[in-house]
C-alpha positions in Angstrom: -7.8 2.3 -30.9 -8.7 -0.5 -28.7 -6.1 -2.7 -30.6 -3.6 -0.4 -29.7 -4.4 0.0 -26.0 -5.1 -3.4 -25.5 -1.6 -4.8 -24.8 -1.0 -2.2 -22.3 -4.2 -2.8 -20.5 -3.5 -6.4 -20.6 0.0 -5.7 -18.9 -1.7 -3.3 -16.2 -4.2 -5.9 -15.6 -1.6 -8.6 -15.0 0.6 -6.4 -12.7 -2.5 -5.7 -10.7 -3.4 -9.4 -10.5 0.5 -10.2 -9.4 0.1 -7.7 -6.7 -3.0 -9.4 -5.6 -1.2 -12.7 -5.1 1.4 -10.9 -3.1 -1.4 -9.3 -0.9 -3.0 -12.5 -0.5 0.4 -14.1 0.8 0.7 -11.1 3.0 -2.7 -11.8 4.4 -2.0 -15.4 5.0 1.0 -14.7 7.0 -0.7 -12.2 9.2 -3.7 -14.2 10.0 -1.2 -17.1 10.6 0.7 -14.7 12.7 -2.6 -13.8 14.6 -3.7 -17.3 15.1 -0.6 -18.5 16.5 -0.3 -15.7 18.9 -3.8 -15.9 20.2 -3.3 -19.6 20.5 -0.2 -19.1 22.8 -2.0 -16.5 24.7 -4.8 -19.1 25.5 -2.4 -21.8 26.3 -0.4 -19.6 28.4 -3.5 -18.3 30.5 -5.0 -21.7 31.0 -1.7 -23.5 31.9 0.0 -20.8 33.7 -2.6 -18.1 34.7 -0.3 -15.6 33.0 -2.3 -13.3 30.7 -0.1 -11.7 28.0 -1.2 -8.3 27.8 0.1 -7.2 24.2 -1.6 -10.4 22.6 -5.1 -8.6 22.4 -3.9 -5.5 20.9 -1.4 -7.1 18.3 -4.5 -9.3 17.1 -6.4 -6.2 16.9 -3.7 -4.7 14.8 -3.3 -7.7 12.6 -7.1 -7.8 11.9 -7.2 -4.3 10.7 -4.4 -5.5 8.2 -6.3 -8.7 7.3 -9.4 -6.6 6.7 -7.6 -3.9 4.6 -5.7 -6.4 2.5 -8.9 -8.8 2.3 -11.3 -5.6 1.1 -8.8 -4.8 -1.8 -8.8 -8.5 -2.8 -12.4 -9.3 -2.6 -13.2 -6.2 -4.8 -11.2 -7.7 -7.6 -13.4 -10.9 -7.4 -16.5 -8.7 -7.6 -17.5 -9.4 -3.9 -18.3 -5.7 -3.0 -21.8 -4.9 -2.6 -23.7 -3.8 -5.7 -27.1 -3.1 -7.0 -27.4 -5.4 -10.2 -30.9 -5.3 -11.0 -30.9 -1.8 -12.0 -28.2 -2.3 -14.8 -29.4 -5.6 -15.7 -32.3 -4.0 -17.4 -30.1 -2.2 -19.9 -28.6 -3.1 -23.2 -25.0 -4.3 -22.9 -23.6 -1.0 -24.0 -25.6 1.0 -21.6 -24.8 -1.5 -18.7 -21.2 -1.2 -19.6 -21.3 2.6 -19.4 -23.4 2.6 -16.0 -21.0 0.3 -14.4 -18.0 2.4 -15.6 -19.4 5.3 -13.9 -20.2 3.8 -10.9 -16.6 2.4 -10.7 -15.3 5.9 -11.3 -17.5 7.5 -8.5 -16.1 4.7 -6.3 -12.7 5.5 -7.2 -13.0 9.1 -6.3 -14.4 8.2 -2.9 -11.2 5.9 -2.5 -8.9 8.8 -3.6 -10.3 10.5 -0.5 -10.0 7.8 1.7 -6.3 7.3 0.7 -5.6 11.1 1.3 -7.5 11.2 4.7 -6.1 7.7 5.5 -2.7 8.7 5.3 -3.0 11.9 7.0 -4.7 10.3 9.8 -1.8 7.9 10.0 0.7 10.7 9.9 -1.2 12.4 12.9 -0.7 9.4 15.0 2.7 8.5 14.0 4.2 9.8 17.1 1.9 7.8 19.3 2.7 4.3 20.5 0.6 1.4 21.3 -0.2 1.1 25.1 1.1 -2.7 25.3 3.5 -2.6 22.6 5.6 0.6 23.4 7.8 0.2 20.6 5.2 0.2 18.0 4.1 3.5 16.3 0.3 3.5 15.7 1.2 4.9 12.2 1.6 1.0 11.3 -1.9 0.3 12.3 -3.7 3.5 10.5 -1.7 3.0 7.4 -3.4 -0.1 6.8 -6.8 1.5 5.6 -5.0 3.9 2.9 -3.0 0.9 1.8 -6.3 -1.0 1.5 -7.9 1.6 -0.5 -4.9 1.9 -3.0 -5.6 -2.1 -3.7 -9.3 -1.5 -3.9 -8.6 1.6 -6.2 -6.1 -0.6 -8.5 -8.8 -3.5 -8.4 -11.5 -1.2 -9.5 -9.2 0.0 -12.3 -8.8 -3.5 -13.4 -12.7 -3.9 -13.4 -12.9 -0.9 -15.8 -10.3 -2.3 -17.9 -12.0 -5.7 -18.0 -15.2 -4.0 -18.9 -14.2 -1.5 -21.5 -11.5 -4.0 -23.1 -13.6 -7.2 -22.8 -11.7 -10.4 -23.8 -12.7 -10.6 -27.1 -9.4 -11.6 -28.6 
């Protein structure tokens, strides 16, 4: 059974890993833009005494996106908090089963966060940022459900890695 499903799983994990590269580059672009904008604000304030009001808010919005993308990416690299000591005392088979169960429970939480995060983004979609009046708050709030979609996909990849270990 595993040999029949393995090629499909390998392709799915490959797609998830390629998406992670795109999210990684998006995070780099957002961080670079945020750093540049904050640097311009500091220079502006220091040399001209003019404070650009939209800088702080845009940096906060950028940080929300960086955190959402970063959480998804770090979940693929195993950087999320876990209690390893409990599962390490069991046999390999039981350890894999416990990890899969923990991942499945986590994925249920991620689905709830995706649903409610999207609903919250829709609620604020008619509101606009105070200092950036053309920007709907939807674009800030949608970062959370998108981040949880990334975490969900990476958790799914972890399950596939555990169940279909790279034996071949």
